[in-house]
C-alpha positions as CSV (number, residue, x, y, z in Angstrom):
1,M,95.5,56.8,78.2
2,A,97.6,55.8,81.1
3,S,95.2,53.0,81.8
4,K,95.8,51.4,78.4
5,T,99.5,51.4,78.9
6,T,99.4,49.9,82.4
7,R,97.0,47.3,81.1
8,W,99.5,46.0,78.5
9,L,102.6,46.5,80.6
10,P,102.4,43.1,82.5
11,L,101.8,41.2,79.2
12,T,104.7,43.0,77.5
13,L,107.0,42.3,80.4
14,M,106.0,38.6,80.5
15,V,106.5,38.2,76.7
16,G,109.8,40.0,76.9
17,F,110.9,37.8,79.9
18,G,109.8,34.7,78.0
19,I,111.7,35.6,74.9
20,T,114.8,36.5,76.9
21,S,114.6,33.2,78.9
22,A,114.2,31.1,75.7
23,A,117.1,32.9,74.0
24,T,119.3,32.5,77.1
25,W,118.4,28.8,77.3
26,L,119.1,28.3,73.6
27,V,122.5,30.0,73.8
28,A,123.5,28.2,77.0
29,S,122.6,24.8,75.6
30,R,124.6,25.5,72.4
31,E,127.5,26.6,74.5
32,V,127.4,23.5,76.6
33,A,127.2,21.3,73.5
34,N,130.1,23.2,72.0
35,H,132.2,22.8,75.1
36,R,131.4,19.1,75.2
37,L,132.5,18.7,71.6
38,Q,135.7,20.6,72.2
39,F,136.4,18.5,75.3
40,Q,135.7,15.2,73.4
41,Q,138.0,16.4,70.6
42,R,140.8,17.1,73.1
43,I,140.3,13.7,74.7
44,D,140.4,12.0,71.3
45,N,143.6,13.8,70.4
46,L,145.2,12.9,73.7
47,A,144.1,9.3,73.3
48,T,145.5,9.1,69.8
49,A,148.8,10.6,70.9
50,L,149.1,8.2,73.8
51,Q,148.3,5.2,71.6
52,R,151.0,6.3,69.1
53,N,153.6,6.7,71.9
54,L,152.7,3.3,73.3
55,N,152.9,1.8,69.8
56,R,156.4,3.2,69.3
57,Y,157.6,1.9,72.6
58,T,156.1,-1.5,71.9
59,E,157.9,-1.5,68.6
60,V,161.2,-1.1,70.4
61,L,160.5,-4.2,72.5
62,L,159.4,-6.2,69.5
63,A,162.5,-5.2,67.7
64,M,164.6,-6.6,70.6
65,G,162.8,-9.9,70.2
66,D,163.6,-9.9,66.5
67,F,167.2,-9.1,67.3
68,Y,167.5,-12.1,69.5
69,Q,165.8,-14.3,66.9
70,V,168.3,-13.5,64.2
71,A,171.3,-13.7,66.4
72,E,173.6,-16.5,65.4
73,L,174.3,-18.0,68.8
74,R,173.7,-15.6,71.6
75,V,173.8,-11.8,72.0
76,S,176.8,-10.4,73.8
77,P,176.5,-7.5,76.2
78,E,178.4,-5.3,73.7
79,E,176.0,-6.2,70.8
80,F,173.0,-5.6,73.0
81,A,174.4,-2.2,74.1
82,R,175.0,-1.1,70.5
83,F,171.5,-2.3,69.5
84,V,169.6,-0.5,72.2
85,A,171.8,2.7,72.3
86,R,169.6,4.6,69.7
87,A,166.4,3.5,71.4
88,L,167.6,4.8,74.8
89,D,168.6,8.1,73.2
90,T,165.4,8.5,71.2
91,Y,162.7,7.4,73.7
92,P,163.0,9.3,77.0
93,G,160.3,7.1,78.5
94,I,162.6,4.1,78.4
95,Q,164.6,4.2,81.6
96,A,166.6,1.1,80.9
97,L,166.9,-1.9,78.5
98,E,168.9,-4.6,80.2
99,W,170.9,-7.5,78.8
100,A,170.0,-10.4,81.1
101,P,170.3,-13.9,79.6
102,F,168.9,-17.0,81.2
103,V,171.7,-19.0,82.8
104,P,171.2,-22.6,83.7
105,D,172.6,-23.5,87.2
106,A,175.0,-26.0,85.5
107,T,176.8,-23.2,83.7
108,R,176.5,-20.5,86.3
109,D,180.2,-20.6,87.4
110,L,181.4,-20.6,83.8
111,F,179.1,-17.7,82.9
112,E,180.3,-15.6,85.9
113,R,184.0,-16.3,84.9
114,E,183.2,-15.4,81.3
115,M,181.7,-12.1,82.3
116,Q,184.7,-11.3,84.5
117,T,187.0,-12.0,81.5
118,L,184.9,-9.6,79.4
119,G,185.9,-6.8,81.9
120,I,183.1,-6.9,84.5
121,S,185.3,-7.4,87.5
122,G,183.7,-9.2,90.4
123,F,180.7,-10.2,88.3
124,R,178.3,-12.6,89.9
125,I,174.6,-13.4,89.6
126,T,173.0,-11.5,92.5
127,V,169.6,-10.9,94.0
128,A,168.6,-7.5,95.4
129,F,166.8,-7.1,98.8
130,F,164.4,-4.4,99.8
131,D,167.1,-2.4,101.6
132,G,169.2,-2.3,98.4
133,Q,171.7,-4.8,99.4
134,L,172.9,-7.3,96.8
135,S,173.7,-10.9,97.7
136,R,174.7,-13.9,95.5
137,A,171.6,-15.5,94.2
138,A,170.6,-18.9,95.6
139,V,170.9,-22.0,93.5
140,A,168.0,-22.3,91.0
141,P,167.4,-24.3,87.8
142,T,167.8,-21.1,85.8
143,M,168.8,-17.6,86.7
144,C,168.6,-14.2,85.0
145,P,171.5,-11.9,86.1
């Protein structure tokens, strides 16, 4: 009787090992597929959130363009500051929105005096150097302070 048992033992072990291996492979491949699906869903969610944020920030910039288009003559620093105040409070990713009109060289001195009369003492159109120093901007056809 012992010989019949020992005769079937290798076959039983091989079949058991084969079934265990197949089950392990099946479970592992499903786990990998499940992890890939979860990862892809996370990527899609992050990409959607990023796109939404970029769209909101882009809308702020487009609104600034619209604001300038509907302005009667030109936008004053005070009007600009009031217009962008909420955007600066609402969107932490916006570090600054600057009022910087194009100034033709012919009206540079007049523009600098006008800014000084508006309360910006010592205002002048400057250029910044790499070391942080400011210097009066050189003559150019148009400048942007």
